[in-house]
C-alpha positions in Angstrom: 113.5 92.2 144.4 115.4 95.4 145.3 118.8 94.8 143.6 120.2 95.0 140.1 118.1 92.0 139.1 114.9 93.5 140.2 113.4 96.9 140.8 116.4 98.9 139.7 116.3 97.1 136.3 112.6 97.7 135.9 113.1 101.4 136.7 115.8 101.8 134.0 113.4 100.3 131.4 110.5 102.5 132.6 112.7 105.6 132.6 113.6 104.9 129.0 110.0 104.4 127.9 109.0 107.6 129.8 111.7 109.5 128.1 110.6 108.2 124.6 107.0 109.2 125.4 108.1 112.7 126.4 110.1 113.0 123.2 106.9 112.2 121.2 108.2 108.9 119.8 104.9 107.2 120.7 102.0 108.5 122.8 101.9 105.6 125.3 102.8 102.0 125.8 101.8 98.8 127.5 104.8 96.8 128.9 105.1 93.3 130.5 108.3 91.8 131.9 108.8 88.2 132.9 111.3 86.6 135.2 111.3 84.2 138.2 108.0 82.8 137.0 106.1 86.1 137.3 105.0 88.9 135.1 105.0 92.6 136.0 102.8 94.9 134.0 103.3 98.7 133.4 101.0 101.2 131.6 102.4 104.5 130.5 101.2 107.5 128.6 98.1 107.9 126.5 96.3 105.3 124.3 94.2 107.8 122.5 95.6 111.4 122.7 92.7 112.9 120.9 90.3 111.7 123.6 92.9 111.9 126.5 92.4 108.2 127.3 95.3 106.7 129.3 97.0 103.4 128.6 95.4 100.8 130.9 95.0 97.0 131.2 93.2 94.9 128.6 93.8 97.3 125.6 93.8 95.7 122.2 96.6 96.6 119.8 97.3 96.0 116.1 100.3 93.7 116.3 101.5 94.3 112.7 104.4 91.9 111.9 104.4 90.4 115.4 101.5 88.5 113.8 104.1 86.4 111.9 105.3 84.6 115.0 101.9 84.5 116.8 100.3 82.7 113.9 102.2 81.2 110.9 105.6 80.7 112.7 104.0 78.9 115.6 102.2 76.4 113.5 105.4 75.9 111.4 107.2 75.2 114.7 104.6 72.6 115.6 105.1 70.9 112.2 108.9 71.1 112.4 109.0 69.6 115.9 106.8 66.7 114.7 109.1 66.1 111.7 106.3 67.2 109.3 108.0 70.2 107.8 111.3 69.4 106.0 113.0 72.8 106.0 115.2 72.2 103.0 112.6 70.7 100.7 111.2 73.0 97.9 108.4 75.2 99.0 106.6 74.2 95.8 106.2 70.6 97.1 104.0 72.0 99.9 102.4 74.8 97.9 102.2 73.8 94.1 100.8 77.2 93.0 104.1 78.8 93.7 106.0 79.6 90.5 109.6 78.6 91.5 111.1 75.1 91.9 114.1 75.8 94.2 112.9 78.1 96.9 112.9 76.2 100.3 110.8 76.4 103.4 114.0 77.4 105.4 114.6 80.3 103.1 111.1 81.7 103.6 111.2 81.2 107.4 114.6 82.9 107.7 114.0 85.7 105.1 116.7 84.4 102.8 114.5 83.5 99.8 115.7 86.2 97.5 112.1 87.0 96.6 111.6 90.5 95.2 108.7 91.9 97.2 107.9 94.7 94.6 104.4 94.3 93.1 103.5 96.9 90.4 100.1 98.5 91.0 99.7 96.5 94.2 97.3 99.0 95.8 94.8 98.5 93.0 94.6 94.7 93.5 91.8 92.8 95.2 92.7 89.7 97.3 92.6 87.2 94.5 94.8 89.4 92.3 97.3 90.1 95.1 97.6 86.4 95.9 98.2 85.6 92.2 101.0 88.2 92.1 102.6 86.8 95.3 102.6 83.3 93.8 104.7 84.5 90.8 107.2 86.9 92.4 110.7 87.2 90.9 113.5 85.4 92.7 116.7 87.5 92.8 120.3 86.1 93.0 120.9 87.7 96.4 120.0 85.1 99.0 121.3 87.1 102.0 118.9 88.2 104.7 116.2 90.6 103.5 113.2 91.0 105.8 110.0 91.1 103.8 106.4 90.3 104.4 106.0 88.2 101.2 107.8 85.3 102.7 105.2 84.9 105.4 102.2 85.6 103.1 103.3 82.7 101.1 103.8 80.5 104.1 100.3 81.4 105.2 99.0 80.3 101.8 100.9 77.0 102.3 99.3 76.3 105.7 95.8 77.0 104.2 96.6 74.5 101.5 97.9 71.9 103.9 95.0 72.1 106.3 92.2 73.1 104.0 91.2 76.0 106.3 91.5 79.7 106.3 94.2 81.1 108.6 91.7 82.6 111.1 90.1 79.2 111.7 93.6 77.5 111.7 95.0 79.9 114.3 91.9 79.6 116.4 91.9 75.9 116.4 95.7 75.2 116.7 96.8 78.1 118.9 94.3 80.6 120.4 91.7 78.2 121.7 94.1 75.6 123.1 96.1 78.3 124.8 93.1 80.3 126.0 94.1 83.4 124.0 90.6 84.8 124.1 91.3 88.3 122.8 93.6 87.6 119.8 92.0 87.6 116.3 92.3 89.0 112.8 91.1 92.6 112.3 89.1 94.6 111.8 88.1 94.5 115.5 85.4 96.5 117.2 87.6 98.2 119.8 91.3 98.8 119.7 94.0 101.4 120.4 93.9 103.8 117.4 96.9 103.2 115.2 96.7 106.5 113.2 95.0 109.7 114.1 91.8 110.2 112.2 91.6 106.5 111.1 89.0 104.4 112.7 90.4 102.3 115.5 90.5 98.5 114.9 91.2 98.7 111.1 94.3 96.8 110.1 97.3 99.1 109.4 99.2 96.9 107.0 98.0 97.4 103.4 98.5 93.8 102.1 96.9 92.3 105.3 94.0 94.7 105.0 93.3 93.4 101.5 93.9 89.7 102.3 92.1 89.7 105.6 92.0 86.2 107.2 94.4 84.9 104.6 97.3 87.1 105.6 100.2 85.3 107.3 102.4 88.4 107.7 100.2 90.9 109.7 96.6 91.7 110.6 96.3 90.2 114.1 95.2 92.2 117.1 95.9 91.1 120.7 96.4 92.2 124.3 99.2 92.2 126.8 97.5 89.3 128.7 97.2 87.1 125.7 100.8 87.6 124.6 101.9 86.7 128.1 100.2 83.4 127.7 101.7 83.0 124.2 105.3 83.7 125.4 105.0 81.3 128.4 104.4 78.5 125.9 107.5 79.4 124.1 109.4 79.5 127.4 108.1 76.2 128.6 106.7 73.9 125.9 108.6 71.1 124.1 107.8 72.5 120.6 110.0 75.5 121.3 112.9 73.7 123.0 115.3 73.8 120.0 114.3 77.1 118.5 117.0 79.2 120.2 119.6 78.5 117.5 120.5 79.9 114.1 118.5 78.3 111.3 119.7 80.6 108.5 121.9 78.7 105.9 123.3 82.0 104.5 126.1 83.8 106.4 125.2 87.1 108.1 122.1 87.7 110.1 121.3 85.0 112.6 117.6 83.8 112.6 115.5 81.3 114.3 112.4 80.1 112.5 110.8 83.5 111.9 112.3 85.0 115.0 115.4 87.3 115.1 118.1 85.8 117.2 120.4 88.0 119.4 122.5 85.8 121.6 120.1 83.9 123.8 117.2 86.3 123.1 114.6 85.7 120.3 112.5 88.7 119.3 110.1 89.9 116.7 109.0 93.5 116.0 105.9 95.1 114.4 105.6 98.3 112.2 102.9 99.9 114.4 105.3 100.0 117.4 105.2 96.5 118.9 107.7 93.9 119.9 107.9 90.7 121.9 111.1 88.9 123.0 112.1 86.0 125.2 115.1 84.2 126.5 114.3 80.5 127.1 117.6 79.7 128.7 117.2 82.4 131.4 113.4 82.2 131.5 112.9 85.9 130.8 110.6 87.7 128.4 109.3 91.2 127.5 106.2 92.5 125.6 106.0 96.1 124.4 102.8 97.4 122.7 102.4 100.9 121.4 100.8 102.9 118.6 103.9 104.7 117.5 102.3 105.5 114.1 99.5 107.6 115.7 101.0 111.0 115.0 103.8 110.3 112.6 105.6 107.6 110.7 109.4 108.1 110.9 110.4 104.5 110.4 114.2 104.9 110.2 114.3 106.9 113.4 111.8 104.5 115.1 114.1 101.5 114.4 117.0 103.3 116.2 114.7 104.2 119.2 113.1 100.8 119.3 116.5 99.0 119.2 117.8 101.2 122.0 114.9 100.0 124.2 115.3 96.4 123.2 119.0 96.5 123.9 118.3 98.0 127.3 115.9 95.2 128.1 118.5 92.5 127.1 121.2 94.2 129.2 119.2 95.2 132.2 116.5 92.5 132.5 
């Protein structure tokens, strides 16, 4: 491929990532791009600046909120496809410990639940106390799109209730083992790209997921470029994902699939630590971007602008 649909497009994306590394937005990145039935992999910058270690193949990253689609959302999609998850039924029917009668599965999956994520003294809670607080969150009148981790923490509790298993066992049995994703698991993990300078590598960055461990449906998974390629190929090809490329949100405004952000034909999900995955089933294209952008600094508002610039470029060029 040496035309606009091939090498030149890849070069534009690589140039943007190189520029962002030079600007200190993140120290390095692992990138995979998919089209015409093939993946191309690219490794740029440093994985561990303190040790001078370069980004290379097989590195393990903290996925942060990309965990939502890798775990909970995938099992919910399986259930929905089989007609076993009625989106507009009250969530409490599936998870009786939840305090509210009217919140629906659809609202949680599309971040339109109106749940107030604020939990006083959250950092002092153990796992049991945090779970109890999540079960009794306040529901606000505003049901427009508000992205928050609490929706997927609750959906994770629901799946544990439905199957009688912790999420780590559930994900392993339903997704990772059948799909041969051998390097995807909950943290902490023995070896990973360091997420914050001075913090031991392999420790989960997200505070709620760190407390809840294998019960966290919102974050906490670690994975590799290779495993996520396997993961996205199933979304590109399998029957369960055939009808996901549409808007499931009942409220006007932000278009959402089940868990995924929807931009035209592209579905994507991002993670706080500097990760995102995206795919276009209609055109059989996909992209995976893994970084540790929180290593030196945490300028979230600016990161969103920089990240969106890169994602927009991939949608346009790839």
